[in-house]
Each structure stands twice: as structure tokens, then as C-alpha cells.
N, CA and C atoms as a LAMMPS dump frame, in Angstrom:
ITEM: TIMESTEP
0
ITEM: NUMBER OF ATOMS
684
ITEM: BOX BOUNDS ff ff ff
-5.0000000000000000e+02 5.0000000000000000e+02
-5.0000000000000000e+02 5.0000000000000000e+02
-5.0000000000000000e+02 5.0000000000000000e+02
ITEM: ATOMS id mol type element x y z
1 1 1 N 331.143 127 56.628
2 1 2 C 330.119 126.009 56.361
3 1 3 C 328.993 126.159 57.377
4 2 1 N 327.753 126.124 56.913
5 2 2 C 326.579 126.208 57.768
6 2 3 C 325.867 124.861 57.77
7 3 1 N 325.649 124.311 58.976
8 3 2 C 324.92 123.056 59.121
9 3 3 C 323.628 123.313 59.883
10 4 1 N 322.596 122.577 59.506
11 4 2 C 321.3 122.745 60.146
12 4 3 C 321.344 122.234 61.585
13 5 1 N 320.693 122.966 62.476
14 5 2 C 320.602 122.533 63.869
15 5 3 C 320.047 121.107 63.954
16 6 1 N 320.643 120.304 64.825
17 6 2 C 320.176 118.933 64.991
18 6 3 C 320.746 117.973 63.969
19 7 1 N 321.722 118.434 63.197
20 7 2 C 322.325 117.571 62.169
21 7 3 C 322.928 116.325 62.817
22 8 1 N 322.774 115.203 62.13
23 8 2 C 323.308 113.945 62.655
24 8 3 C 323.718 113.049 61.488
25 9 1 N 324.326 111.938 61.806
26 9 2 C 324.687 110.966 60.782
27 9 3 C 325.609 111.537 59.724
28 10 1 N 325.257 111.358 58.442
29 10 2 C 326.125 111.805 57.335
30 10 3 C 326.469 113.291 57.389
31 11 1 N 325.522 114.12 57.883
32 11 2 C 325.788 115.552 57.936
33 11 3 C 326.965 115.884 58.855
34 12 1 N 327.1 115.108 59.938
35 12 2 C 328.197 115.377 60.861
36 12 3 C 329.548 115.049 60.247
37 13 1 N 329.558 114.207 59.219
38 13 2 C 330.825 113.914 58.55
39 13 3 C 331.369 115.17 57.875
40 14 1 N 330.438 116.048 57.422
41 14 2 C 330.875 117.314 56.839
42 14 3 C 331.595 118.161 57.889
43 15 1 N 331.076 118.135 59.107
44 15 2 C 331.709 118.892 60.181
45 15 3 C 333.134 118.41 60.426
46 16 1 N 333.337 117.097 60.46
47 16 2 C 334.668 116.55 60.695
48 16 3 C 335.619 116.892 59.535
49 17 1 N 335.114 116.795 58.298
50 17 2 C 335.943 117.112 57.142
51 17 3 C 336.325 118.599 57.144
52 18 1 N 335.352 119.445 57.496
53 18 2 C 335.619 120.883 57.526
54 18 3 C 336.671 121.209 58.591
55 19 1 N 336.556 120.552 59.745
56 19 2 C 337.52 120.786 60.819
57 19 3 C 338.927 120.415 60.383
58 20 1 N 339.059 119.306 59.673
59 20 2 C 340.379 118.869 59.2
60 20 3 C 340.973 119.852 58.205
61 21 1 N 340.106 120.552 57.461
62 21 2 C 340.563 121.495 56.441
63 21 3 C 340.625 122.937 56.957
64 22 1 N 340.285 123.131 58.233
65 22 2 C 340.343 124.476 58.802
66 22 3 C 339.196 125.371 58.387
67 23 1 N 338.074 124.771 57.978
68 23 2 C 336.911 125.548 57.557
69 23 3 C 335.976 125.735 58.755
70 24 1 N 335.639 126.973 59.139
71 24 2 C 334.73 127.199 60.266
72 24 3 C 333.347 126.612 60.004
73 25 1 N 332.738 126.047 61.034
74 25 2 C 331.404 125.449 60.93
75 25 3 C 330.483 126.129 61.928
76 26 1 N 329.28 126.466 61.478
77 26 2 C 328.298 127.082 62.354
78 26 3 C 326.967 126.356 62.194
79 27 1 N 326.303 126.025 63.312
80 27 2 C 324.989 125.388 63.286
81 27 3 C 323.917 126.472 63.344
82 28 1 N 322.964 126.409 62.411
83 28 2 C 321.936 127.446 62.294
84 28 3 C 320.575 126.798 62.086
85 29 1 N 319.482 127.539 62.329
86 29 2 C 318.145 127 62.072
87 29 3 C 317.928 126.738 60.589
88 30 1 N 316.997 125.835 60.301
89 30 2 C 316.694 125.504 58.91
90 30 3 C 316.233 126.737 58.134
91 31 1 N 315.51 127.655 58.825
92 31 2 C 315.023 128.863 58.153
93 31 3 C 316.17 129.708 57.604
94 32 1 N 317.28 129.719 58.322
95 32 2 C 318.452 130.471 57.864
96 32 3 C 318.967 129.909 56.546
97 33 1 N 319.077 128.588 56.463
98 33 2 C 319.549 127.95 55.235
99 33 3 C 318.556 128.175 54.103
100 34 1 N 317.258 128.079 54.419
101 34 2 C 316.234 128.286 53.394
102 34 3 C 316.316 129.684 52.804
103 35 1 N 316.627 130.658 53.678
104 35 2 C 316.735 132.029 53.202
105 35 3 C 317.973 132.273 52.36
106 36 1 N 319.048 131.544 52.642
107 36 2 C 320.287 131.721 51.883
108 36 3 C 320.19 131.129 50.487
109 37 1 N 319.48 129.991 50.368
110 37 2 C 319.356 129.329 49.06
111 37 3 C 317.882 129.001 48.814
112 38 1 N 317.06 130.01 48.601
113 38 2 C 315.616 129.784 48.439
114 38 3 C 315.313 128.868 47.259
115 39 1 N 314.412 127.919 47.511
116 39 2 C 313.981 127.018 46.455
117 39 3 C 314.922 125.875 46.158
118 40 1 N 316.02 125.768 46.935
119 40 2 C 317.016 124.72 46.706
120 40 3 C 316.932 123.687 47.823
121 41 1 N 317.005 122.426 47.481
122 41 2 C 317.016 121.36 48.483
123 41 3 C 318.437 121.23 49.038
124 42 1 N 318.725 122.007 50.05
125 42 2 C 320.101 122.071 50.58
126 42 3 C 320.467 120.877 51.451
127 43 1 N 319.468 120.118 51.882
128 43 2 C 319.679 118.899 52.668
129 43 3 C 320.448 119.161 53.964
130 44 1 N 320.324 120.388 54.471
131 44 2 C 320.888 120.682 55.785
132 44 3 C 322.3 121.202 55.8
133 45 1 N 322.875 121.53 54.632
134 45 2 C 324.243 122.037 54.609
135 45 3 C 324.41 123.067 53.494
136 46 1 N 325.062 124.184 53.827
137 46 2 C 325.376 125.224 52.847
138 46 3 C 326.813 125.663 53.079
139 47 1 N 327.581 125.725 52.021
140 47 2 C 328.959 126.181 52.103
141 47 3 C 329.048 127.578 51.512
142 48 1 N 329.512 128.524 52.32
143 48 2 C 329.655 129.902 51.882
144 48 3 C 331.09 130.142 51.429
145 49 1 N 331.263 130.577 50.199
146 49 2 C 332.591 130.829 49.63
147 49 3 C 332.82 132.325 49.544
148 50 1 N 333.945 132.768 50.059
149 50 2 C 334.264 134.192 50.074
150 50 3 C 334.475 134.725 48.659
151 51 1 N 334 135.959 48.397
152 51 2 C 334.234 136.576 47.082
153 51 3 C 335.654 137.124 46.922
154 52 1 N 336.473 137.01 47.968
155 52 2 C 337.863 137.464 47.88
156 52 3 C 338.789 136.355 48.346
157 53 1 N 340.032 136.44 47.94
158 53 2 C 341.044 135.49 48.394
159 53 3 C 341.771 136.087 49.6
160 54 1 N 341.545 135.474 50.758
161 54 2 C 342.236 135.947 51.95
162 54 3 C 343.691 135.487 51.918
163 55 1 N 344.57 136.305 52.469
164 55 2 C 345.985 135.98 52.527
165 55 3 C 346.344 135.38 53.881
166 56 1 N 347.391 134.574 53.907
167 56 2 C 348.009 134.191 55.159
168 56 3 C 348.657 135.447 55.743
169 57 1 N 348.537 135.642 57.06
170 57 2 C 349.004 136.891 57.644
171 57 3 C 350.514 137.066 57.48
172 58 1 N 351.293 135.977 57.572
173 58 2 C 352.735 136.09 57.365
174 58 3 C 353.051 136.534 55.946
175 59 1 N 352.328 135.944 54.98
176 59 2 C 352.539 136.339 53.582
177 59 3 C 352.2 137.815 53.386
178 60 1 N 351.095 138.244 54.003
179 60 2 C 350.689 139.636 53.856
180 60 3 C 351.74 140.58 54.435
181 61 1 N 352.23 140.283 55.628
182 61 2 C 353.227 141.148 56.263
183 61 3 C 354.543 141.145 55.494
184 62 1 N 354.886 139.998 54.916
185 62 2 C 356.104 139.941 54.09
186 62 3 C 355.953 140.805 52.837
187 63 1 N 354.775 140.774 52.229
188 63 2 C 354.538 141.589 51.034
189 63 3 C 354.548 143.075 51.374
190 64 1 N 354.012 143.41 52.549
191 64 2 C 354.041 144.808 52.987
192 64 3 C 355.484 145.262 53.17
193 65 1 N 356.29 144.428 53.829
194 65 2 C 357.697 144.767 54.064
195 65 3 C 358.447 144.948 52.75
196 66 1 N 358.137 144.093 51.777
197 66 2 C 358.828 144.169 50.486
198 66 3 C 358.395 145.388 49.679
199 67 1 N 357.201 145.91 49.972
200 67 2 C 356.642 147.014 49.187
201 67 3 C 356.967 148.385 49.777
202 68 1 N 357.6 148.395 50.938
203 68 2 C 357.898 149.669 51.597
204 68 3 C 358.946 150.455 50.806
205 69 1 N 358.685 151.744 50.643
206 69 2 C 359.626 152.638 49.961
207 69 3 C 360.65 153.132 50.98
208 70 1 N 361.834 152.543 50.963
209 70 2 C 362.866 152.883 51.947
210 70 3 C 363.356 154.313 51.753
211 71 1 N 363.436 154.739 50.506
212 71 2 C 363.933 156.093 50.228
213 71 3 C 363.016 157.137 50.87
214 72 1 N 361.716 156.915 50.794
215 72 2 C 360.75 157.85 51.373
216 72 3 C 360.528 157.59 52.857
217 73 1 N 361.267 156.631 53.411
218 73 2 C 361.11 156.255 54.817
219 73 3 C 359.65 155.976 55.139
220 74 1 N 359.023 155.195 54.271
221 74 2 C 357.614 154.887 54.422
222 74 3 C 357.377 154.024 55.659
223 75 1 N 356.333 154.362 56.407
224 75 2 C 355.973 153.623 57.619
225 75 3 C 354.572 153.053 57.417
226 76 1 N 354.451 151.744 57.312
227 76 2 C 353.162 151.136 56.958
228 76 3 C 352.136 151.207 58.083
229 77 1 N 350.88 151.144 57.689
230 77 2 C 349.765 151.018 58.631
231 77 3 C 349.001 149.751 58.295
232 78 1 N 348.722 148.963 59.319
233 78 2 C 347.867 147.782 59.208
234 78 3 C 346.68 147.989 60.14
235 79 1 N 345.501 147.626 59.696
236 79 2 C 344.303 147.751 60.535
237 79 3 C 343.864 146.364 60.992
238 80 1 N 343.65 146.228 62.297
239 80 2 C 343.191 144.969 62.88
240 80 3 C 341.763 145.171 63.372
241 81 1 N 340.833 144.367 62.872
242 81 2 C 339.423 144.503 63.233
243 81 3 C 339.057 143.447 64.259
244 82 1 N 338.721 143.916 65.457
245 82 2 C 338.438 143.033 66.586
246 82 3 C 336.95 142.696 66.623
247 83 1 N 336.543 141.787 65.707
248 83 2 C 335.181 141.25 65.657
249 83 3 C 334.131 142.289 65.254
250 84 1 N 334.379 142.931 64.107
251 84 2 C 333.349 143.756 63.461
252 84 3 C 332.268 142.818 62.921
253 85 1 N 331.013 143.091 63.259
254 85 2 C 329.92 142.184 62.911
255 85 3 C 329.17 142.563 61.627
256 86 1 N 329.109 143.837 61.33
257 86 2 C 328.287 144.335 60.224
258 86 3 C 329.112 144.388 58.932
259 87 1 N 328.703 143.65 57.898
260 87 2 C 329.456 143.677 56.637
261 87 3 C 329.504 145.062 55.998
262 88 1 N 328.499 145.905 56.266
263 88 2 C 328.537 147.265 55.732
264 88 3 C 329.616 148.082 56.43
265 89 1 N 329.74 147.903 57.737
266 89 2 C 330.827 148.574 58.454
267 89 3 C 332.182 148.11 57.931
268 90 1 N 332.294 146.813 57.688
269 90 2 C 333.543 146.279 57.143
270 90 3 C 333.864 146.932 55.809
271 91 1 N 332.872 147.037 54.939
272 91 2 C 333.095 147.664 53.636
273 91 3 C 333.491 149.121 53.751
274 92 1 N 332.861 149.848 54.69
275 92 2 C 333.189 151.262 54.883
276 92 3 C 334.613 151.421 55.405
277 93 1 N 335.031 150.524 56.303
278 93 2 C 336.394 150.58 56.825
279 93 3 C 337.399 150.281 55.718
280 94 1 N 337.097 149.3 54.891
281 94 2 C 337.976 148.983 53.761
282 94 3 C 338.14 150.202 52.861
283 95 1 N 337.049 150.923 52.618
284 95 2 C 337.103 152.112 51.755
285 95 3 C 338.002 153.179 52.362
286 96 1 N 337.87 153.412 53.674
287 96 2 C 338.728 154.39 54.343
288 96 3 C 340.188 153.951 54.304
289 97 1 N 340.415 152.662 54.506
290 97 2 C 341.785 152.136 54.457
291 97 3 C 342.426 152.396 53.099
292 98 1 N 341.68 152.136 52.041
293 98 2 C 342.203 152.353 50.694
294 98 3 C 342.49 153.833 50.454
295 99 1 N 341.648 154.7 51.019
296 99 2 C 341.785 156.131 50.779
297 99 3 C 343.037 156.714 51.412
298 100 1 N 343.52 156.114 52.503
299 100 2 C 344.692 156.676 53.181
300 100 3 C 345.955 155.846 52.953
301 101 1 N 345.841 154.787 52.16
302 101 2 C 347.022 154.009 51.825
303 101 3 C 347.386 152.928 52.823
304 102 1 N 346.402 152.44 53.582
305 102 2 C 346.656 151.314 54.49
306 102 3 C 347.1 150.106 53.67
307 103 1 N 348.11 149.407 54.162
308 103 2 C 348.677 148.286 53.419
309 103 3 C 347.872 146.994 53.557
310 104 1 N 347.321 146.741 54.764
311 104 2 C 346.639 145.478 54.967
312 104 3 C 345.639 145.546 56.107
313 105 1 N 344.681 144.628 56.064
314 105 2 C 343.642 144.518 57.09
315 105 3 C 343.643 143.091 57.609
316 106 1 N 343.476 142.939 58.916
317 106 2 C 343.4 141.618 59.533
318 106 3 C 342.023 141.455 60.171
319 107 1 N 341.332 140.354 59.86
320 107 2 C 340.037 140.075 60.473
321 107 3 C 340.048 138.648 61.024
322 108 1 N 339.288 138.406 62.096
323 108 2 C 339.21 137.042 62.641
324 108 3 C 338.266 136.182 61.808
325 109 1 N 338.479 134.859 61.874
326 109 2 C 337.638 133.982 61.052
327 109 3 C 336.37 133.532 61.77
328 110 1 N 336.19 133.918 63.04
329 110 2 C 334.99 133.537 63.785
330 110 3 C 334.381 134.761 64.461
331 111 1 N 333.043 134.733 64.562
332 111 2 C 332.309 135.792 65.259
333 111 3 C 332.62 137.173 64.701
334 112 1 N 332.754 137.241 63.402
335 112 2 C 333.027 138.511 62.74
336 112 3 C 332.522 138.44 61.304
337 113 1 N 332.239 139.591 60.75
338 113 2 C 331.738 139.637 59.379
339 113 3 C 332.856 139.312 58.389
340 114 1 N 332.627 138.345 57.498
341 114 2 C 333.574 138.133 56.412
342 114 3 C 333.294 139.142 55.305
343 115 1 N 334.142 139.162 54.314
344 115 2 C 333.89 140.022 53.155
345 115 3 C 332.735 139.406 52.366
346 116 1 N 331.67 140.158 52.206
347 116 2 C 330.487 139.706 51.478
348 116 3 C 330.203 140.66 50.319
349 117 1 N 329.147 140.332 49.567
350 117 2 C 328.74 141.224 48.48
351 117 3 C 328.39 142.605 49.023
352 118 1 N 327.771 142.639 50.221
353 118 2 C 327.419 143.922 50.837
354 118 3 C 328.683 144.713 51.185
355 119 1 N 329.711 144.023 51.676
356 119 2 C 330.976 144.69 52.005
357 119 3 C 331.614 145.269 50.749
358 120 1 N 331.613 144.48 49.696
359 120 2 C 332.226 144.919 48.438
360 120 3 C 331.504 146.14 47.885
361 121 1 N 330.155 146.118 47.959
362 121 2 C 329.377 147.256 47.456
363 121 3 C 329.667 148.506 48.279
364 122 1 N 329.718 148.364 49.615
365 122 2 C 329.972 149.51 50.483
366 122 3 C 331.381 150.046 50.295
367 123 1 N 332.316 149.166 49.957
368 123 2 C 333.697 149.605 49.754
369 123 3 C 333.869 150.392 48.461
370 124 1 N 332.822 150.427 47.626
371 124 2 C 332.834 151.204 46.371
372 124 3 C 333.994 150.81 45.458
373 125 1 N 334.264 149.515 45.38
374 125 2 C 335.271 149.027 44.445
375 125 3 C 336.701 149.146 44.913
376 126 1 N 336.912 149.547 46.175
377 126 2 C 338.28 149.745 46.65
378 126 3 C 338.885 148.489 47.264
379 127 1 N 338.099 147.422 47.365
380 127 2 C 338.559 146.244 48.092
381 127 3 C 339.803 145.612 47.462
382 128 1 N 339.977 145.778 46.162
383 128 2 C 341.13 145.195 45.487
384 128 3 C 342.428 145.937 45.801
385 129 1 N 342.335 147.102 46.455
386 129 2 C 343.521 147.913 46.726
387 129 3 C 344.157 147.607 48.086
388 130 1 N 343.487 146.809 48.91
389 130 2 C 343.982 146.52 50.258
390 130 3 C 344.059 145.013 50.451
391 131 1 N 345.183 144.538 50.959
392 131 2 C 345.318 143.117 51.252
393 131 3 C 344.562 142.774 52.534
394 132 1 N 343.927 141.604 52.55
395 132 2 C 343.144 141.186 53.716
396 132 3 C 343.585 139.794 54.149
397 133 1 N 343.914 139.675 55.424
398 133 2 C 344.253 138.378 56
399 133 3 C 343.163 137.992 56.991
400 134 1 N 342.796 136.72 56.982
401 134 2 C 341.792 136.203 57.921
402 134 3 C 342.488 135.19 58.825
403 135 1 N 342.378 135.392 60.144
404 135 2 C 343.204 134.629 61.069
405 135 3 C 342.363 133.988 62.167
406 136 1 N 342.954 133.002 62.826
407 136 2 C 342.296 132.314 63.931
408 136 3 C 342.489 133.08 65.235
409 137 1 N 343.691 133.604 65.46
410 137 2 C 344.043 134.191 66.753
411 137 3 C 344.58 135.609 66.571
412 138 1 N 343.771 136.602 66.934
413 138 2 C 344.207 137.992 66.781
414 138 3 C 345.36 138.323 67.721
415 139 1 N 345.372 137.703 68.904
416 139 2 C 346.446 137.962 69.853
417 139 3 C 347.807 137.599 69.293
418 140 1 N 347.874 136.467 68.605
419 140 2 C 349.135 136.051 68
420 140 3 C 349.556 137.016 66.907
421 141 1 N 348.576 137.548 66.181
422 141 2 C 348.895 138.523 65.124
423 141 3 C 349.488 139.798 65.722
424 142 1 N 348.918 140.251 66.84
425 142 2 C 349.461 141.444 67.499
426 142 3 C 350.912 141.211 67.895
427 143 1 N 351.21 140.015 68.407
428 143 2 C 352.586 139.702 68.787
429 143 3 C 353.496 139.709 67.561
430 144 1 N 353.021 139.144 66.452
431 144 2 C 353.806 139.152 65.211
432 144 3 C 354.084 140.575 64.748
433 145 1 N 353.076 141.423 64.834
434 145 2 C 353.246 142.812 64.41
435 145 3 C 354.283 143.528 65.272
436 146 1 N 354.218 143.304 66.572
437 146 2 C 355.191 143.937 67.467
438 146 3 C 356.607 143.455 67.169
439 147 1 N 356.736 142.168 66.887
440 147 2 C 358.062 141.623 66.564
441 147 3 C 358.618 142.22 65.274
442 148 1 N 357.729 142.682 64.403
443 148 2 C 358.146 143.301 63.145
444 148 3 C 358.318 144.816 63.264
445 149 1 N 358.198 145.345 64.482
446 149 2 C 358.448 146.764 64.692
447 149 3 C 357.23 147.668 64.661
448 150 1 N 356.031 147.085 64.627
449 150 2 C 354.81 147.889 64.641
450 150 3 C 354.465 148.303 66.077
451 151 1 N 353.942 149.523 66.22
452 151 2 C 353.327 149.959 67.457
453 151 3 C 351.823 149.738 67.322
454 152 1 N 351.174 149.353 68.406
455 152 2 C 349.757 148.989 68.348
456 152 3 C 348.916 150.051 69.065
457 153 1 N 348 150.658 68.325
458 153 2 C 347.125 151.699 68.865
459 153 3 C 345.675 151.253 68.735
460 154 1 N 344.981 151.15 69.855
461 154 2 C 343.588 150.731 69.839
462 154 3 C 342.639 151.902 69.988
463 155 1 N 341.55 151.886 69.228
464 155 2 C 340.53 152.927 69.338
465 155 3 C 339.712 152.673 70.598
466 156 1 N 339.739 153.61 71.533
467 156 2 C 339.091 153.435 72.828
468 156 3 C 338.544 154.773 73.296
469 157 1 N 337.222 154.832 73.506
470 157 2 C 336.591 156.09 73.887
471 157 3 C 337.169 156.71 75.138
472 158 1 N 337.591 155.867 76.078
473 158 2 C 338.158 156.367 77.33
474 158 3 C 339.682 156.319 77.325
475 159 1 N 340.27 156.155 76.155
476 159 2 C 341.729 156.064 76.059
477 159 3 C 342.432 157.309 76.575
478 160 1 N 343.642 157.12 77.123
479 160 2 C 344.342 158.252 77.722
480 160 3 C 345.221 159.019 76.732
481 161 1 N 345.226 158.598 75.457
482 161 2 C 345.976 159.334 74.428
483 161 3 C 344.996 159.907 73.411
484 162 1 N 344.834 161.217 73.411
485 162 2 C 343.96 161.836 72.425
486 162 3 C 344.57 161.695 71.042
487 163 1 N 343.706 161.589 70.049
488 163 2 C 344.199 161.331 68.698
489 163 3 C 345.105 162.46 68.199
490 164 1 N 344.88 163.693 68.663
491 164 2 C 345.716 164.802 68.214
492 164 3 C 347.051 164.864 68.955
493 165 1 N 347.214 164.021 69.992
494 165 2 C 348.481 163.96 70.714
495 165 3 C 349.261 162.688 70.38
496 166 1 N 348.681 161.84 69.57
497 166 2 C 349.305 160.569 69.218
498 166 3 C 350.434 160.783 68.203
499 167 1 N 351.516 160.031 68.351
500 167 2 C 352.595 160.049 67.358
501 167 3 C 352.248 159.029 66.286
502 168 1 N 351.728 159.503 65.177
503 168 2 C 351.285 158.625 64.1
504 168 3 C 352.408 158.255 63.137
505 169 1 N 353.538 158.951 63.235
506 169 2 C 354.603 158.769 62.247
507 169 3 C 355.526 157.614 62.634
508 170 1 N 354.988 156.406 62.583
509 170 2 C 355.709 155.194 62.919
510 170 3 C 354.945 154.015 62.323
511 171 1 N 355.562 152.858 62.176
512 171 2 C 354.798 151.687 61.717
513 171 3 C 353.684 151.389 62.719
514 172 1 N 352.444 151.317 62.242
515 172 2 C 351.313 151.231 63.158
516 172 3 C 350.361 150.092 62.81
517 173 1 N 349.85 149.473 63.857
518 173 2 C 348.692 148.601 63.742
519 173 3 C 347.572 149.279 64.514
520 174 1 N 346.502 149.652 63.841
521 174 2 C 345.376 150.325 64.477
522 174 3 C 344.27 149.296 64.69
523 175 1 N 343.861 149.136 65.945
524 175 2 C 342.845 148.144 66.296
525 175 3 C 341.496 148.837 66.442
526 176 1 N 340.484 148.319 65.742
527 176 2 C 339.118 148.831 65.831
528 176 3 C 338.244 147.732 66.43
529 177 1 N 337.587 148.043 67.548
530 177 2 C 336.759 147.053 68.221
531 177 3 C 335.394 146.881 67.588
532 178 1 N 334.667 145.874 68.059
533 178 2 C 333.337 145.56 67.538
534 178 3 C 332.312 146.635 67.865
535 179 1 N 331.168 146.548 67.173
536 179 2 C 330.159 147.594 67.265
537 179 3 C 329.564 147.742 68.666
538 180 1 N 329.331 146.667 69.366
539 180 2 C 328.613 146.748 70.642
540 180 3 C 329.54 146.912 71.843
541 181 1 N 330.588 146.118 71.903
542 181 2 C 331.413 146.08 73.107
543 181 3 C 332.811 146.662 72.901
544 182 1 N 333.13 147.092 71.703
545 182 2 C 334.462 147.617 71.452
546 182 3 C 335.508 146.516 71.444
547 183 1 N 336.724 146.847 71.802
548 183 2 C 337.786 145.847 71.819
549 183 3 C 337.589 144.85 72.951
550 184 1 N 338.014 143.626 72.714
551 184 2 C 338.025 142.644 73.783
552 184 3 C 339.115 143.032 74.794
553 185 1 N 338.988 142.519 76.015
554 185 2 C 339.945 142.885 77.059
555 185 3 C 341.377 142.502 76.681
556 186 1 N 341.53 141.311 76.089
557 186 2 C 342.88 140.864 75.73
558 186 3 C 343.511 141.769 74.69
559 187 1 N 342.711 142.243 73.741
560 187 2 C 343.235 143.151 72.722
561 187 3 C 343.561 144.508 73.327
562 188 1 N 342.692 144.974 74.223
563 188 2 C 342.934 146.263 74.877
564 188 3 C 344.249 146.232 75.655
565 189 1 N 344.482 145.133 76.352
566 189 2 C 345.703 145.015 77.155
567 189 3 C 346.954 144.876 76.285
568 190 1 N 346.781 144.402 75.061
569 190 2 C 347.926 144.217 74.164
570 190 3 C 348.349 145.511 73.469
571 191 1 N 347.512 146.538 73.537
572 191 2 C 347.815 147.788 72.833
573 191 3 C 348.913 148.58 73.541
574 192 1 N 349.746 149.233 72.754
575 192 2 C 350.733 150.157 73.301
576 192 3 C 350.09 151.494 73.649
577 193 1 N 349.064 151.866 72.896
578 193 2 C 348.334 153.105 73.128
579 193 3 C 346.839 152.844 73.001
580 194 1 N 346.057 153.512 73.837
581 194 2 C 344.605 153.534 73.697
582 194 3 C 344.236 154.956 73.283
583 195 1 N 343.776 155.096 72.055
584 195 2 C 343.587 156.414 71.451
585 195 3 C 342.114 156.803 71.47
586 196 1 N 341.847 157.992 71.954
587 196 2 C 340.467 158.476 72.042
588 196 3 C 340.212 159.583 71.032
589 197 1 N 338.956 159.673 70.613
590 197 2 C 338.504 160.733 69.71
591 197 3 C 337.684 161.715 70.541
592 198 1 N 338.059 162.974 70.605
593 198 2 C 337.303 163.93 71.429
594 198 3 C 335.922 164.202 70.836
595 199 1 N 334.888 163.88 71.614
596 199 2 C 333.508 164.135 71.191
597 199 3 C 332.762 164.801 72.352
598 200 1 N 331.65 165.444 72.043
599 200 2 C 330.901 166.144 73.082
600 200 3 C 330.295 165.132 74.056
601 201 1 N 330.06 165.584 75.278
602 201 2 C 329.632 164.681 76.339
603 201 3 C 328.289 164.012 76.063
604 202 1 N 327.44 164.669 75.295
605 202 2 C 326.101 164.129 75.071
606 202 3 C 326.103 162.892 74.17
607 203 1 N 327.203 162.666 73.468
608 203 2 C 327.299 161.524 72.555
609 203 3 C 328.156 160.45 73.202
610 204 1 N 327.592 159.252 73.347
611 204 2 C 328.288 158.194 74.069
612 204 3 C 329.444 157.608 73.277
613 205 1 N 329.223 157.337 71.987
614 205 2 C 330.271 156.713 71.183
615 205 3 C 329.983 156.927 69.71
616 206 1 N 330.929 156.496 68.868
617 206 2 C 330.795 156.62 67.425
618 206 3 C 330.642 155.243 66.794
619 207 1 N 330.025 155.201 65.643
620 207 2 C 329.975 153.981 64.85
621 207 3 C 331.4 153.511 64.561
622 208 1 N 331.599 152.192 64.545
623 208 2 C 332.95 151.639 64.384
624 208 3 C 333.617 152.103 63.096
625 209 1 N 332.885 152.135 62.005
626 209 2 C 333.498 152.543 60.739
627 209 3 C 333.796 154.043 60.721
628 210 1 N 332.959 154.827 61.409
629 210 2 C 333.218 156.267 61.505
630 210 3 C 334.478 156.516 62.328
631 211 1 N 334.583 155.828 63.473
632 211 2 C 335.775 155.974 64.315
633 211 3 C 337.033 155.567 63.553
634 212 1 N 336.934 154.466 62.811
635 212 2 C 338.091 154.019 62.024
636 212 3 C 338.492 155.075 61.009
637 213 1 N 337.507 155.645 60.313
638 213 2 C 337.802 156.663 59.315
639 213 3 C 338.46 157.891 59.919
640 214 1 N 337.963 158.341 61.068
641 214 2 C 338.534 159.529 61.713
642 214 3 C 339.991 159.293 62.09
643 215 1 N 340.272 158.147 62.724
644 215 2 C 341.642 157.864 63.149
645 215 3 C 342.58 157.681 61.959
646 216 1 N 342.103 157.025 60.911
647 216 2 C 342.944 156.809 59.742
648 216 3 C 343.291 158.128 59.056
649 217 1 N 342.321 159.014 58.948
650 217 2 C 342.616 160.298 58.307
651 217 3 C 343.431 161.203 59.222
652 218 1 N 343.269 161.068 60.54
653 218 2 C 344.135 161.801 61.461
654 218 3 C 345.582 161.354 61.27
655 219 1 N 345.779 160.035 61.135
656 219 2 C 347.135 159.515 60.893
657 219 3 C 347.681 160.033 59.569
658 220 1 N 346.846 160.057 58.555
659 220 2 C 347.26 160.535 57.241
660 220 3 C 347.659 162.001 57.281
661 221 1 N 346.82 162.827 57.926
662 221 2 C 347.101 164.267 57.993
663 221 3 C 348.377 164.514 58.798
664 222 1 N 348.527 163.793 59.922
665 222 2 C 349.717 163.989 60.761
666 222 3 C 350.986 163.656 59.999
667 223 1 N 350.911 162.666 59.135
668 223 2 C 352.11 162.267 58.377
669 223 3 C 352.419 163.249 57.248
670 224 1 N 351.389 163.945 56.77
671 224 2 C 351.594 164.915 55.697
672 224 3 C 352.034 166.279 56.213
673 225 1 N 351.822 166.502 57.516
674 225 2 C 352.171 167.795 58.109
675 225 3 C 353.622 167.793 58.552
676 226 1 N 354.444 168.69 58.016
677 226 2 C 355.87 168.741 58.414
678 226 3 C 355.981 169.015 59.916
679 227 1 N 356.898 168.294 60.56
680 227 2 C 357.124 168.526 61.983
681 227 3 C 357.858 169.843 62.176
682 228 1 N 357.564 170.51 63.295
683 228 2 C 358.168 171.82 63.544
684 228 3 C 359.643 171.703 63.884
């Protein structure tokens, strides 16, 4: 829910109702609301409804567990997005996830891009193939994943585990940090591995969706390659 800056009186009742229902509220300038609903008398409040149905993270993990092929000794991959801001990056990551068979994606409900029309367009129609959970606390999700037997690998430019030396053949949660600052410190400390992508010295870093795609396909290739 978006409320106009300086909202008072009846408008603040919307904030209280949203809080009781677990709906995030953000205060924005009037120009922002005008741009979202041009020509409409929004009266200082706009409710944004997601074009997808987010899952509860426990439900998503239970469905992943139930869908695992035990005969093939399938090892699931879940991607955790640590505050990706750009909806186009989100859509590109979703597309890569679908291409390599990722079971689920976890995104935070604050300070991160939700699934939007731009995300859906960038995902090229693959969004229906990957389950998405939206959560309040990413740290708690990491703990849940570890309790379920997942190893946590974070994408980190200075990580001490090169992607070609990583053991990808295990249940994995791959953490991708935000575009500007990468992973938050708490997420970095929660990782079992910090995985780096070897790039030439002249290039400082990679786009978040590009890094996600490289690591996901590295995991895919490693799992398809018979061990010696």
C-alpha cells in the first residue's frame, strides 16, 4: 500500500488496517501516486496488487520436498534474493531459474522489487514454472533451509570458493545480493560458502542477474557432468 506523504486523519486508518493484515505500507510523494494512476482521484492512497500469488515459505519448501524424485536422487536448488531492486533483474533471474530447474525463489517483502509486469515480461513467460515465496525475515528462511538439509552458497566477488571448485551436487540455497551493495552482512555471515566468479581484474563486478545466471548454469553443468 502506498500512502501520500503527510497523510493524516482517515488516511492513517488505512495504515493501521494494513499493519493488522500484514500489508507493507510505504509513504511516497503525491507525484508518485499521480504517475501510478494518472487522471484518477486517488485521494492519497494506492494499493498495489501483485500479478502473482506468493506462497508461504513453509508451504513452498514442503511442496519442493514432496516433488523431489528420490529414485533419481534429485537435489533441489532454491534461490534467495537479498534485496534485488530492479524488476527487470528479478525477471531475468526468474528466467534463468526456470531454465535450470530451480524449484523455488525467496524474496523479501520490503526494500526489494516485487514481481511486476516488467518482471513478467523479462521472464519471457517462465514465471509460472517457479514457485515464489515472499517473506518478512530472510535470516529465518536461511535457518529453515539449513534445518531441511540445504547448504547455503552466497554469490560474493571476493568469496574464497571459486565457482569451478564448488560442490554443487547437494541441496542448495543460492543467495544473490542486491545490485549496489551485494549481500547484507547478516546474510553473508549465514552462508556456508561464499562463491566467486573468476573475472578479469579490469572489471569490478557483474550485474546481479548475470551473476545469478552464471552460477545457476555452473551448478547445472556440474550436476550433469559424471564425477570421475
